[in-house]
Structure formats: structure tokens, C-alpha cells
N, C-alpha and C positions, 0 to 999 in steps of 0.2 A: 714646762721646758726647763732645761738646765744649760747654762752657758759656761764656756771656759773662763777662768780667771785671766783676763788679758794682761794683768800685771806681771805674769811670768813670761820669760823671754820667748819660749817656743810658741806659746799661745799668741803672743803679740805678733810674732813673725807670721803665723798662720793667717791672722786677721788682716794685717797690713802688707804682707809680703808674698801672698800666694799669686798664682797665675791670674786668678779672677779678682784680684784686689786693686787693680789700677784706679778705678773710680773712687773706691774707699780711700786710698792713699792720697789721691789728688784733693779730695774734699777735706781730709784731715790736715794736710800741709797748708792748704789755702786758708784754713781756719786759724792756725796757730803761728804761722810765719808772718812777720811784720813786713810785708812788701811795701815799697814806696809807690805812691800814686795809685793807679788802677791796675798795676801789675798783678798777675796771678798765674798760677800754673795751668796751662792748657792741656799738656800731655806729658807723659813720662814713661820710662821703661824701668821695670823692676829688675835689679841685678841679683842673680842667684836666688830664684824664687824658693819658697818654702817647700820642703819635702818632709815626709815622716822621719823624725829624728831617730838616730841609732843611739840608744842610751847605754853607756858603759859606766866608767867611774864618775863622769859628769863634772868633776871638780874644775877642770880647765876649759870647759865648754864656753865659747863666747858666741853669742847670737845677736845679729843686728839685721836691720833692713836697709838696703842700699838702693837708691834710685838715681837715674840720670834724667834730668829735666830736658824738655825739648829745646831750651835755650842753651844747653851745655852745662849748666850748673849741676853739681852733684850733691846729694843729700844722704847723710848717714843718720839713721834713727835707731836709738837703743832704749830698751826698757831695763831699768836697773832697780832691783828690789833691795839688794844688799849694799850697805855703806861700807865697802871694804877699803883697807888702807891703800892709798895711792890712786884712788878712783879718779879724782880730779885731774891728775897728771895723765892718766890713761885716756881720758876724753880728749885732752889737748893733743896728746901724742897721735891718737888715731886720726884726728882731723888734719894735723900737719903731715902725717904719712900719706893720707889720701890725696892731699894737695900736691906734695912733692913727687909722688910716684907717677903722676901724669906725664912728667917730663922725661922723654926718652933721649938717649944720646943723639946729639947733633940737632935737636929741636930748639926752638927759641922760647924764651920765657913767656912771651905773649900768647902762646898756645895753651897756657894753663887756665883751666876754668875754675870759678869760685866753688868753695866747699861750704856747706851748711851742716853742722853737727847738732842734731836735735836729740836731747837726752831727757827721758822722763824718769823721775826718781820716786820711789815709794818711801822716801825719807827726806828730811829737810836739809838743804845744803847751805842756804844763806839766811842765817838767823837774823841778820840786820835789816831784812826787808820782809814785808808780808805779801809781796807780789807772787802770784802763782807762776807766771811766765817771766823769765828774765832773759834779756838779749845782751850779748857781748860782742864787741868789735874792736879793732885796733884804732885807738884815737889818741891824740895828744892830750895829756892829762890836765892841763890848765885851760887851754883855749878850746879843747874838745874838737880840734880839727881831725877829720877822719883820714887815716893813712890809707886804708884800703878796705874794701868790703869782700875781699877774696876769701877770708876765713871768718865765719860767723858761728858763734856758739849760742845755742838756745837751750834753756833748761825749764822743764815743767815739773814743779814740786807738788806731787799729789796730796800730801798731808795738809797743805795750805788751802786746798780747795774744799770749802765747807758748804757750798750751795746745795739746797734741797731740790727735788724734782720740780716743784712749782716755781722755783726761781730761775729756771733755765730759759733764757731768752736768746743769747748769742750762740752761734754755731760752735764757737770755740769751747764755751761752757758745756755744751751738749756732748762734744767729743771727750772732754776731760771727765765728765760724769760717767760716760760709757766705759772708759778705761778703768776708772777707779771702782765702779760698782758692778760691772757686767757679771762677774763671777758669783755674785750673791743674788742676782735677779732671777725670777721665774717667768717673767713676761717683759715685753718691750714697753717702757713707760710711754704714756700718751704724748708727753712733751718731746719725745725722740722719734715717735712713729712717723711724724710728718717729714722727716729727713730721709730721703731715699737711700743715700749711701750709708747712713747709720743703720738703717734697717738691713741693708746688705751686710754690714759688719756683724750684726746680730745673727744673721743666717750662717755666716762663716763660723762664728763662735758657738753655734748650737751643737751640743755634743751628740744630738740624735743623728746627725749626718756623718758621724765618724765610724770607721770600722774598729774592731776590737784592738788591733795592733796600734793604731794611731791614738785611740783613747787611753790605752795603757801607757804609752810613751808620754803623753801629755800629763797624765796623773802622776807618774813617777817624777817627772821634772818639777811639777808643782810641789810635791811632797819634799823633794830634795831641797828646793830653794827655801821653802818656809821652815824646814828643819834647821837649815843654816841660819836663817834670820832669827829664829827663836834662840838658837845657841849663842849667837852674837849678842842679842839683847840680854840674855841671861848672864853672860860673862860681864857685860857692862854693868848690870845691876849689882852683881855680887862683887865685882872688882877682880882684875887679873891676879892680884896678889893672893886673894882668898882661894880662888879656884873652886873645884868641886870634889866631893869625896868619891870613893870607889863605887859605891852603890849608884850614885848619880851618873857616873861615867858609864857604867854598864847599861843603864836605862837609855842613855843617849845613843850609845853604840847600837843597840838593838833597833832603835827608831831609824837610824841611818841605814841599817841593813834592810829594813822594810822598804826603804826608798831605792833599793837596788844598787846601793853603793858597794864597791869592792872593799875588802878589809884594808888594803893599802890606802885607798882614798879616805876611808874613815880615820885611819891613824894620822894621815897628813892634815885633814881638816881640823881634827881635835888636838893636834900636836901632842899625841901620846904614843907610847911604845907599841909597835906593831904586834909584838907577841902578846901583849895584854888584850888587844883587840881580838886576835885570833883565839885566845883562850876563852874570852867572854862569849864569842859566837859559837864555840864548841860545847858550851855548858847546856 
């Protein structure tokens, strides 16, 4: 069997944000959100469920999973592979926007429900800690008095998760292992098979159940994201000042074309002249 790489955004939304994903999403959120006491999610509704994506230029596509819990809280879940400039601010902006947009004219502030922004990253965000899951709230910085729990930011940093299959005991670890490794697995590991909703997640991620159109869209998105990731890592390694030579640019342009990017999008992503892109693709 072959499974989708759940670290890519469309695949992540298919697994956790489809019509049949409610139980999967409830299990995952209960595993990774640090609720107080015995509180847990009993029910939720998925906002804007997954549909087969329409792939065009893809550069500005933003995909997330949104859910409204039975107690009124709202959760935004995002999978982020690329460590792009301003990403931290975007997470905060999206959480604040989701929070403030609830208030309609003439409504009172007490009608606003709390927001949880859960972000999974395929890169390290907080070098100063080795924690895989980090929780942020508004608190007084000396006495640590909590101002409000209305906006909570949660980050799961996949590169920090180094547990092997035989080490998986907690349900949170099993979910993180699934997200990190599903795309490279050919069978469901025994340590995960006993978890009903994780088995269901594997069923949704199984490429055998997809038609040609959906599989093609998922593969193109996967190629696009990892081409971007590779080019970013390459630029960081070589340094922005050094750049790349013409032959290297041509090779990268052709790789992006294979990922179904338009010439305009390629020029914008690589920050190079559109005519050069056009001439390269016509060779």
C-alpha cells in the first residue's frame, strides 16, 4: 500500500478535514491540545470540508482545517512545510482575525468564542527548547497571571520528534508519528493499528482509494511544495549573495514546470526575469 505524505497541506486537509474525518479530527485534537482537568472534545463540525483541489499557479494557495467545537470554541489547524518569511506573524494574524471576525455590528463582546490556532511545522521554530509541542497564551510576564484563554497558539515541530515505532506509547506520539511518516510507510505499524481513528486516517490517506484526478492533484501539490522547500534550503546553503548560475536556474525552472506551475508563478517564486523563464521553457 502507498499513503499520502500528510505533511503536505492538501493531503493534511483530506485526512483531517474531509466529510468523514470528524472522529479522526476529534481524536487528534484531544491528543495534542492541553485541556484543563477532564475536559475533552465530544463533538465538532468541520468548516469548509476538503474537496479535490484545483491546481493552477499554486504559489498563493493557503490551505487549513477549521472546526467549530460543540462548546463554541473554534480551532484552526495548519500544516506548514516551508519556513517562509513572516510565517510567525501570519499565524498570529490568522488567529486574531478569526477571533475578531466573530463580532458582528451591534453584538456584545461576550459573544466571542475562544480560538485555538494549532500549527504543525516541518521545520524547527523554537531553537531554545527541545519540546515537540509548545503552548502559548496571554499571561503577565512576571507573575504569570493569565489574562485570557480566548486565543491560544499551539505549535508541533516535527523535526524534534525522534521516537521510533517501538517507543510509541501515548496517543499524541502516535498521531505525530503518523503525520511525520505516513508518506513513507507501506503498511500500518502494529503500534498504531490498535487506535481506531488512526486506522481510519490511514484509510483516508491510502492512495488506492483515489481517482486519477485527485491523485494527480495531490502529487502535483506534493511536488510543488517540496521543490519550493528544496530551493529554499539550497538558497540558504549557498547564501543569497552567491545565488545560482544560469544552468542551475534552467534546471530548477524545468523542475517547477513539471509540478504544473505557470511561467509567471515560476518567475515570481525564483525572483527572476519572466522572459528568461519563458525562453528556458521554449528550449
